[in-house]
N, C-alpha and C positions, 0 to 999 in steps of 0.2 A: 826132791832135793832138800837136804837139811839146811835150815836157815841159820846163819851165824848169830851167835849170842851178842847182844848189844849191851854196852855199859849203861848205867843209870843216866849219865850225862848225854849219851847219844840219844836215848829215848826222850829225854827232856828237850834237847835241841830240835828233834824231829817234831815235837808238839808245840813249840813256841808260837807258831802261826795260829794255833787254836786260841791263843790269848786275844789276838786282834779280832778274830771272828766273834768271840764271845763278848768283847768290849762293845762291839756294835750291837749284838743282841741285847746286852744290858741296857743300852740307850733306848732300844725299841720297847723293852718291857716297861721301863720306868719313866721315860721322857716323852714318848709319843702321845700317850693319852693326855697328859697335861697340856701338850702343845695343841692337841685337838680341842681341849677345853678353852685355851686362850683364844683359839680361832672360832669359837662359838658353837661347838658340837653339843647336842643334847645327850643325856645319859643313854637313851635307847639307840642312839646312832653309833655309839662307840664300838659295839661288837662288829657291826658291818664294816666300819672303817678299818678294822684290823683284819679284814678278809685277805689282805695281800700276803701275809706270812704263810698261812696254810695253803692257799692256792698255788703260790709259787713253789712252795716245798713239794706239793703233790706233783707238779709238772716237771720241775727242774731237777730235783735230786735223783729220781730213778732214771731219767734220761741221761744225765751226766754220768751216773754210775754205769749204765750200760755202755755208753760211749768210752769211758775210761777203761773198762774191761777189754775193749777192742783196740786200745791205743798202745803204741810203743814207739818212742823216739830215742835213739842212742844219745842224743844231746839233751833232750828235755825230760825224758822219762815217760811214765804212764799217768800218774796222778797229779804231779806237780804243775803241769800246764793249766789244769782246770782250776786248782785253787789259787794260782797266780791271777788268772783272768777274773775270777770272782772277787779277789781282794782289790784289784784295780777298780772294778765297777763299784764296789762297796765304798771305797775311799772317795771317789768322785761324787757319789750321791750324798755321802755324809757332809761333804763340803757345801753342797747345794741346799741341803735340807733346811737350815735355819733361815734361808731367804724365802721360805714359803709365805706367800702373801694372802693365801686363802686356804680354806679347809680342804678343798679338792686338789689343790696343788700339793699340799702335804701328803694327802692320801696317794696321789700318783707317784710321788718320790718314794713313798714307803714300798710300793710295788717294785720299783727298780732296786731299792736297797735290799729287799728280801731276795730278789733274784740273784744278786751278787753274793749275798751271804750263803744262800743254798748251793750255789755253784762251787763255792769254796769248801763248804761243810762236808759234803758226801765223800769226796776223795780222801779227806782226812780220816774218816772212819775206815775206809777200805785200805788205806796205807798201813794202819796198825795190823790188820789181818795179813797184808802182803809181807811186812817186814819181820814180824815177831812170831816165834813159835808158841805152842800151847802154854808153856811155862811162863813166858814173858808177856803174853797178851793181857792178863789182868792188870799188870803194871802200866802197859801202854794205854789201855782204855781209861784207867783211873787217872793217869797223867792228864788225859784230856779233861776229866772231871776237875782236876786241880786247876787247870788253866781256865776252865769255865768259871770256877769260883773267883779266881784272881781277876780275870777280865771284867766280869760283871760287878765285882766289888769296886774296882776303880771307876767303872762307869757310874755306879750309884753314888760313890763318894763325890764325884764331880758335880752331881746334882745337888749335893748338900753344901759343898765348899764354894763353888763358883758363885751361887747367889749371894753369899756373904761378902765376897770381895769385888764382884762385878755388878754394879747397880745400874738401873735404868733400862730403857727399851730401845731396840733398834728395829725399825719397821713395825711389824705386827707382834713381835715376840720379845721377851726379856733378853738382854744382851748376853747373860750367862749361857743361854742356849747355844749361842755361836761357839763359845769356848769349849763346851762339852763335845759338840759335834766335830769341831776342828781337831781336837785331841783324838777323837775316835778315828778320824780319817788317817791320821799319822800312824796310830797303833795298828790299824788294819793292814796297811801295806808294808810297814817296817817289820812287823813280826813274821809275816809270810816270807818276805825276802830273807830273813834270818834263817828260817827253817829250810828254805830251798838251797841256800848256800852251804848248809851243814849236813844235808841228808842226800845220800845216794840211794836210788831205788834198785831193787833186785831185778836184773834183766831176765827176760823169759828164756827158757831153754830153747835149743834149736828146734825141737818138735813143736813147742808152743808158738815160736815165731813163725814157723812154716804154716801152722794152722791159722794164725792171725792174717798172714798174707794171702792165704787161699780163700778167705771169706770175703765175698763181695759186699762192699758197703752200699747202703741205700738210705734214702731219706726216712724210710719207715723202719729201718733196721733196729734202732733202739727201742721203738714201741713194740715191735714183734718180740724182741728179747725180753722186755718187761712182762708181757702177757704170758710168754712161755715160762718165765721164772715163777710167776704167780701160780701157774698151773702145776708146777713141780714143787711148790713151796713145802718145806718140811712142816710137820704137824706142830712142832713147838713154836713156829712163827705165827701160826693161826691162834695159838693159845696166848702168845704175847700180845697179839692184836687186840684181844678182849681186854687185857689189862690196860693197854694204852687207851682204849676207848674211854674208860672212866678217868684214868690218870691225867691225860692231857686235856680233856674237857675241863676238869677241875682246875688245872694250872692256868688255863686261859681265863677262867672266872676270877682267879686271884689276881693275875697281872692287870687285868682291866679295871679292877675295883679296889685294889689295896690302898692307893692314895686317897680315894674318896671315902673309904671306910675309916681310915685314920682321921681324916678331916672331920668326920661326923662324931666318931667315938671320943676323940681327944679334944678337938677344937670347936665342935658343934658348928662347923662352917661348911658352906657350899661354894662352888665357883662363882655364883652370882650373888650369893647372900653376903659374903664377907671375903672379898678377893685377897686382902692382905693375910688374913688367917689361913685361907686356903693355900696360898703360896708357901706359907710356913709349913703347912702340913705336907705339901708336895716335897719340900726339902727334907723333912723328917722321914717321909716314906722312902726317899732315896737312901737315907742313912740306914733305915731298917732293912731294906732290900740289900744294901751293901753288906750288912751284918750276916744275913743268911748265906751270902756268897763267901764271906770270910770263913764261916763254919764249914762250907763246902770244901774249900781248899785245905782246911786244917784236918778234916777227917777223911779226905779222899783216899789217901794211901793206907789208912787204917782198915778201910773196907776191903782192900786187896787181901790181907791176911784172913779176915773173917770169911770172905768168899771162898778162899781155898780150903778153909777148915770146915765150914758149915754148909757150903754150896751157895751159889748166887741167889737161888730162889728164896731161901729163908732170910738171907741178908736183906734182899729187896723188900720182902713182906714186912720185916721189922721196921725198916726205914720208912715205909709208907705209913705205918701206924703212927710213928712219931710225927710225921708231917701232918697227918689228919688231926691229931690232938692239937697241934699248933694252930691249924686253921680254925678249928672249932672254938678255941679260946680267943683268938685274935680280935673279933669284932666286939667283944664284951669288955675290952680293956680300955679304961679311961686314963690311966697313967702312961704317958708316952714312953717312959723308960722300961716298963714291963712288957712292951711290945717286943723287945729284943729276946726275952725269954720264950715267948710264944713262937717267934719265927725261927728260933734255933732248931726246933723239930723239923721245919721245912728245909733248913740248910742241910741237915743230915739226909733227909729224903732226896734233896736235889743232887747231892753227891752220888747217891746210888743211881738215880735216874739217868745221869749223864754217862755212866759206864757199866754198871752191873748187868742191865738187861742184855747188853751185847754179848756178855759171857754166857748167858743162857742159851744163845742160839748159834754162836760162831762155829762151834764144833760140828753142827749139823749142816753147815753151808759148804758146798763145793768151792774150792779156791778159785777156780776159773770164773766164778760168778760172785765173788766178794763185792764188787762194785755195785752190781744191779741189786743184790739182796740188801746191801746197806741202804740203797735208795728206797727199796720197798719198805724197810723198817721205818724210814722217814715218812713214807705214805701213811703208815699206821699212826704216826704222830699227828700229821696234818689233817687227816680225814676227821678225827674228833674235833680238831680246831675249826674246821669248816662247818661241821654240824653245830658247834657252839656259836659261831658268828651268825649263823642263820636262824638259830632257835632261841638263843639265850636272851636276846632283847625282849622277845615275847614273854618268856618265863619270868624275867626280872620285872617286867611291867605288870603282869597279870597275877603272878603267884608270890612274888617276893617284895611287893609294895615299892618297886623301883628303889629299893634300899640296898646300897652296896655292901652293907654289913651282912645282910641276909645272903648275898651272893657268896661271901667268904665262908659262911656256915654251910651253904650248899656244896661248896668245893670240898670242905672237910668230909662231908658225908660220902661224896663220890670217891674220895681216896680210900675210905674204909671198904667200899665195894671192890676197888682195885686190889686191895690187900687180899681179900678172899679169892679173887680170880688168880692172883699170883701163886697161891698155895696149890692150885690145881695144875700148874705147869709141869710137864715131864719132858726132860731132854736127856736121853740116855747117854749120848756121846759126851755132852758137856758135863754132866754129873760125874761121869767116870774120870774125866780129865781133872776136875776140880778136887775130887775126893782122893783120887788115886795118887 
């Protein structure tokens, strides 16, 4: 069945909910580590405390993808019920997070928050493949990249602005933390409700509906479908998995250590050595991370044209090189304003990471398995993150002198390896669509 062409504004409305999801992810990337610091975490504990994100992504996204592939409701649709449930869970957890009175309470809430975010995330990827034809899919995926940049920009700006206007502490945490997380809770649910109200899903054909009704559901059905899909996985997805191994390990190293690196390189401060200077560094890191997300939403749509002209593979490789250069320069910068120039490269890379890799593989995926394969792509993201959380504390302590600046340099080197792996990707169907 030929899919109807959608206008730019229809595609935008469909993806507004991605803004709320990414606002929440922005808080996780930039605010959670400082919260752990305020609650007394040591540097080598931080990777393990961030285990929630990758583990919930590994378990939740592919299962939700498999379930959504087998779902259809004339009233609620196929994908929309899942990202609504995820947004509700996410909003409630964001409201509760600032009331964390201990390190392990914060860690437990992060697990719930990540489960909600991952429940909402995967159906959004599949919705693009469901609704848009080959010609419009680049715009759809890069629209999500645009909202990733916008959502995470505002999340990081809140970490810079709120400490300036909201002074003092409430409980164990600074009062500004409450404002940032409460705003995130509102954005999460409001943006999802907007997209749900503006978007109609394409109903299955009579034959597809009959097939759905004939399949008996079971508690192990989604797991069986995941393993079957992995067994039948196109070669290009295995190639992308290798890229993701190095790419996402590197990104987790950056997110966990960026504020600490800035504190040392610019303020020469640590959480225990100079708390006031460290708080200033955390606020500045929010501004720096906000800037790379500004760059992301500014360049996201430009990458659509480049991907069509030069193929997604070469665009992604070039963007990874720019990100790597930025990371390699980042820890050596003592002028806080020059950090914006270094992180611009990562902003361009992040714009590519959020959309371009999906264009490399979507043409090789059967449409009846869009959901489960989008979930498996997320497994490729979170498995490197799990490896990082389990191994990087040891690497940081024994090989990188427990210095967060060395962690950022290490991340830059890994992105260069990911670039080389990207150049070996071959996707005949997708290459033909993009170039043809």
